[in-house]
DOBA-921233 format. One record per residue (C-alpha): residue in three letters; x, y, z. Coordinates in steps of 0.05 Angstrom, whole numbers, padded with zeros to 5 digits, always signed. Example, Ala and Ser with C-alpha at 12.3 -4.5 7.8 and 13.67 -1.06 7.14 Angstrom:
BEGIN
ala+00246-00090+00156ser+00273-00021+00143
END
This chain:
BEGIN
met-00259+00646-00186ala-00197+00655-00142thr-00241+00673-00082asp-00286+00613-00095ile-00225+00566-00098lys-00199+00595-00034asp-00265+00578-00001thr-00253+00504-00015ala-00187+00504+00024arg-00173+00492+00097ala-00110+00484+00139val-00086+00413+00138asp-00103+00372+00199ala-00143+00309+00215ala-00205+00349+00232ala-00205+00384+00165val-00197+00318+00129met-00254+00287+00168arg-00300+00346+00152leu-00295+00326+00079leu-00328+00259+00093pro-00398+00239+00115ala-00371+00193+00169arg-00305+00164+00194pro-00283+00116+00140arg-00257+00047+00156val-00202+00059+00105leu-00174+00129+00097ala-00125+00129+00039leu-00075+00185+00034gly-00038+00186-00032glu+00027+00218-00054pro+00048+00237-00126thr+00121+00219-00117his+00162+00175-00071gly+00222+00191-00027glu+00204+00261-00003asp+00206+00265+00073thr+00165+00330+00071leu+00105+00288+00050leu+00120+00233+00099asp+00127+00283+00156leu+00057+00308+00138arg+00032+00236+00137asn+00062+00224+00206glu+00029+00287+00234leu-00039+00267+00207phe-00032+00196+00234arg-00017+00221+00304gln-00079+00265+00301leu-00122+00208+00275val-00098+00164+00332glu-00110+00217+00385glu-00175+00247+00358glu-00209+00195+00314gly-00192+00127+00343tyr-00147+00102+00287arg-00099+00047+00309thr-00065+00023+00245ile-00022+00054+00192thr-00002+00014+00130ile+00046+00036+00076glu+00069+00014+00007ser+00121-00035+00033asp+00131-00110+00037cys+00075-00141+00079leu+00119-00196+00106ala+00179-00152+00124gly+00130-00105+00159leu+00114-00157+00211ala+00182-00142+00244val+00163-00069+00249asp+00096-00086+00280asp+00131-00131+00331tyr+00177-00075+00349val+00125-00021+00357thr+00076-00066+00396ser+00124-00104+00441gly+00194-00076+00432thr+00221-00138+00396gly+00288-00122+00364thr+00318-00053+00358leu+00300+00009+00319asp+00361+00002+00275glu+00345-00071+00260val+00273-00059+00239met+00291+00001+00196glu+00342-00042+00160his+00300-00105+00152gly+00227-00084+00161phe+00218-00043+00098ser+00224-00055+00024his+00240-00008-00034gly+00293+00028+00008trp+00239+00061+00052gly+00277+00043+00115ala+00329+00096+00100ser+00277+00152+00107ala+00285+00196+00168ala+00210+00207+00168asn+00195+00132+00168arg+00245+00124+00225glu+00209+00179+00264leu+00142+00145+00251val+00168+00079+00280arg+00201+00114+00339trp+00137+00151+00356met+00094+00089+00350arg+00140+00050+00398ala+00139+00108+00448his+00064+00115+00443asn+00053+00041+00457asp+00100+00036+00515gly+00059+00017+00576arg-00008+00017+00540pro-00056-00043+00541ala-00061-00081+00475pro-00127-00051+00451glu-00098+00019+00455arg-00033+00004+00418val-00021+00029+00348arg-00002-00021+00295phe+00042-00020+00233ala+00035-00060+00169gly+00062-00062+00099phe+00009-00077+00047asp+00051-00088-00015gly+00070-00158-00037pro+00142-00181-00030leu+00156-00151-00098glu+00212-00107-00123ile+00219-00072-00191thr+00260-00128-00222ala+00238-00190-00184ala+00186-00224-00141ala+00204-00262-00078ser+00205-00337-00071pro+00140-00363-00040arg+00182-00403+00009gln+00173-00357+00070ser+00098-00352+00064leu+00085-00425+00046thr+00129-00454+00101ala+00101-00407+00153leu+00029-00426+00135his+00046-00500+00134gly+00082-00494+00201tyr+00023-00458+00233leu-00026-00512+00211ala+00021-00570+00228asp+00023-00546+00300arg-00053-00541+00307val-00090-00592+00264asp-00088-00667+00253val-00028-00684+00210asp-00072-00727+00164leu-00109-00664+00143leu-00047-00631+00114pro-00042-00637+00038cys+00033-00648+00040thr+00094-00651+00086ala+00144-00595+00098gln+00195-00637+00061thr+00151-00639-00001leu+00145-00563+00000asp+00220-00556+00006arg+00232-00602-00052leu+00183-00567-00098leu+00208-00498-00079gly+00280-00514-00095ala+00332-00459-00093asp+00304-00390-00079asp+00346-00356-00132arg+00308-00390-00188trp+00246-00352-00164thr+00282-00285-00157glu+00317-00287-00225pro+00319-00213-00246ala+00319-00229-00320ala+00250-00260-00315met+00217-00192-00310arg+00234-00178-00383asp+00243-00249-00409pro+00185-00296-00393ser+00226-00357-00412arg+00271-00343-00352ser+00214-00350-00303val+00200-00413-00264gly+00127-00394-00254gln+00096-00443-00303ser+00140-00503-00287ala+00110-00568-00263asp+00136-00554-00192ala+00104-00485-00192gly+00038-00514-00215arg+00039-00565-00160leu+00056-00511-00109arg-00004-00470-00131leu-00050-00528-00117leu-00018-00542-00049ala-00022-00468-00030asp-00097-00468-00047asp-00107-00531-00005leu-00069-00502+00054val-00111-00438+00052ala-00175-00479+00045leu-00154-00520+00106leu-00140-00456+00145asp-00210-00431+00129ala-00243-00499+00144gln-00210-00501+00213thr-00231-00430+00232pro-00276-00451+00291his-00222-00496+00320leu-00168-00442+00310ile-00212-00389+00342ala-00225-00434+00402ala-00151-00446+00408gly-00139-00371+00418gln-00079-00333+00392pro-00118-00290+00341glu-00054-00254+00322asp-00022-00319+00299arg-00084-00336+00258asp-00084-00268+00225arg-00011-00277+00206ala-00027-00346+00178arg-00080-00315+00135leu-00030-00263+00112his+00020-00317+00094gly-00035-00354+00056arg-00055-00292+00016thr+00018-00278+00001ala+00035-00349-00021ile-00024-00352-00069gly-00010-00282-00095leu+00064-00295-00106leu+00052-00361-00142arg+00000-00328-00186tyr+00048-00270-00200his+00104-00318-00218his+00057-00357-00264trp+00042-00295-00304met+00114-00273-00305ala+00125-00335-00348asp+00069-00314-00396ala+00089-00286-00464ser+00022-00254-00484pro+00015-00179-00499val-00024-00168-00434arg+00031-00197-00390leu+00055-00131-00359ser-00015-00104-00348arg-00034-00169-00314leu+00027-00166-00269ala+00012-00094-00249gly-00060-00113-00235leu-00040-00174-00193arg+00005-00130-00151asp-00052-00082-00136gln-00098-00141-00123met-00050-00166-00069met-00049-00096-00040ala-00125-00092-00039his-00131-00159-00003asn-00082-00137+00050ile-00118-00070+00061leu-00185-00104+00068ala-00157-00154+00119leu-00128-00096+00160ala-00195-00060+00157glu-00228-00120+00191arg-00195-00101+00257gly-00213-00027+00255pro-00201+00039+00219val-00135+00043+00182leu-00094+00099+00149val-00064+00076+00083his-00006+00113+00051ala+00019+00099-00019his+00026+00130-00088asn-00037+00164-00113ser-00040+00114-00171his-00048+00055-00123leu-00104+00088-00083gln-00146+00125-00134arg-00215+00099-00152glu-00201+00100-00227lys-00160+00052-00269ser-00086+00063-00265ser-00043+00069-00327met+00029+00077-00348arg+00076+00063-00406met+00129+00010-00399gly+00176-00008-00455gly+00135+00035-00501met+00071-00004-00485pro+00010+00027-00453leu-00012-00011-00391glu-00079-00007-00354trp-00104-00042-00291trp-00151-00031-00233ser-00117+00002-00174ala-00119-00025-00103gly-00161+00035-00085ala-00212+00019-00138leu-00216-00053-00113val-00222-00033-00039asp-00274+00020-00057ala-00314-00034-00094gly-00314-00075-00030leu-00325-00021+00023gly-00364+00033-00013glu-00372+00094+00031glu-00325+00064+00083tyr-00268+00078+00035ala-00242+00150+00028phe-00186+00175-00017val-00149+00240-00008ala-00096+00253-00061thr-00034+00295-00051ala-00015+00347-00103leu+00049+00387-00105gly+00071+00455-00129thr+00146+00450-00137ile+00201+00399-00126arg+00257+00444-00149his+00313+00395-00134arg+00280+00348-00183gly+00271+00401-00236val+00196+00410-00222gly+00185+00485-00221thr+00126+00531-00211pro+00063+00499-00241pro+00028+00533-00300pro-00031+00573-00276asp-00080+00535-00321thr-00069+00469-00283val-00100+00444-00218glu-00032+00453-00185gly-00026+00523-00213leu-00094+00544-00186leu-00076+00517-00117tyr-00006+00547-00120ala-00038+00616-00123leu-00069+00606-00054pro-00031+00638+00004glu-00023+00575+00046asp+00040+00533+00042arg-00003+00472+00051cys-00078+00462+00054val-00132+00410+00045ile-00182+00420-00012asp-00254+00397-00016ala-00248+00362-00084gly-00323+00360-00095arg-00331+00435-00082leu-00271+00451-00126ala-00303+00410-00182thr-00367+00450-00173val-00329+00516-00174leu-00295+00497-00239gly-00360+00473-00270asp-00354+00443-00339thr-00286+00476-00348arg-00228+00433-00327pro-00156+00456-00323gly-00108+00422-00370pro-00063+00366-00344arg+00005+00387-00318val+00065+00356-00353ser+00122+00335-00308pro+00194+00344-00331trp+00214+00288-00283phe+00190+00217-00291gly+00186+00206-00215tyr+00130+00256-00204ala+00058+00244-00229pro+00016+00308-00231phe-00056+00306-00208asp-00103+00287-00265pro-00159+00339-00268ala-00206+00286-00295his-00202+00252-00226leu-00229+00311-00186ala-00299+00285-00178asp-00274+00216-00156ser-00229+00242-00101asp-00255+00260-00032gly-00202+00313-00022ile-00134+00339-00042val-00077+00356+00005phe-00036+00409-00030val+00037+00423-00012lys+00063+00485-00046asp+00138+00471-00044val+00179+00409-00027pro+00248+00430-00004gln+00309+00387-00014val+00328+00351+00049gln+00401+00366+00067
END
């Protein structure tokens, strides 16, 4: 069997990944089983460069705040701001401190310098403006959408004034109250003001859609795309806040699902302008339901990958990443009777595996699931082999000094 498994492996590069697929996908999703390891992000950067140069990809999007990411895109496309500024303000979840993310942004800016717009590479975040303990105020997205429309359509068509939005929004800190994540009664999401804002956000997005021919004729497609992003984000945030105030047993599952739904909508919008490389945790990109335990409760929801796959079909491809060791996190050599253990026995330090062929080699026998001693690493689920297009395997993740 060892020889058969070796036959499923190839050296990792864009060409090897593409050989796993029937055609170039509109969305190529590369997952990771843990966050914060620059070894994995360096590999992502290398693959993205090859996809740009060899396969015509022009966009990369990562698991980071979609609104903050606009500053990164402005920098890489036109040089707005400085590298230090966009690394500090253009990423959420602390990703701006990553040396690999900094190198990605630096390379994208250098690549775009002097190139015409159609040949420039683009950056986007596809996560909502959400952190572990709080969700952002909808102020930024609502006011940006309202301002875009106020500048371009008859004022009588607007459902409200900017002053009305400001009054209903109130202080931003009532939206970002950290205690609301665990205590629904601390959330403002089901207040009368929040309910009114949900209706206004819906009306503003409907107006944006209704005025599409006029807005297209007026030009500035980039501004219209950003207005659509602000509309999606406003509606998503208000919906998220509404369910933060819910006290039912499905509250946390619903919140996790809403986050992935926002992710999926952003990925699908990016795919409208051409092929895109998506990078995030495996659990957000897999075709199966995602699950976790929080506060002792089991949660289940459909991942962003499952939702995008439902919309795009064969134009969506998912390549998971699996790891051998992360010794500085206490994750040692994988047991030989796991997927990671079988791949760890291969001679390559990193390789890409044809998941379908590996499933055929294993037949009806599936390795047992690996158990991680560290909460921050999620081993590859052997039950997901048949639903993955490929696996990138990295044997050892060294500690970055």
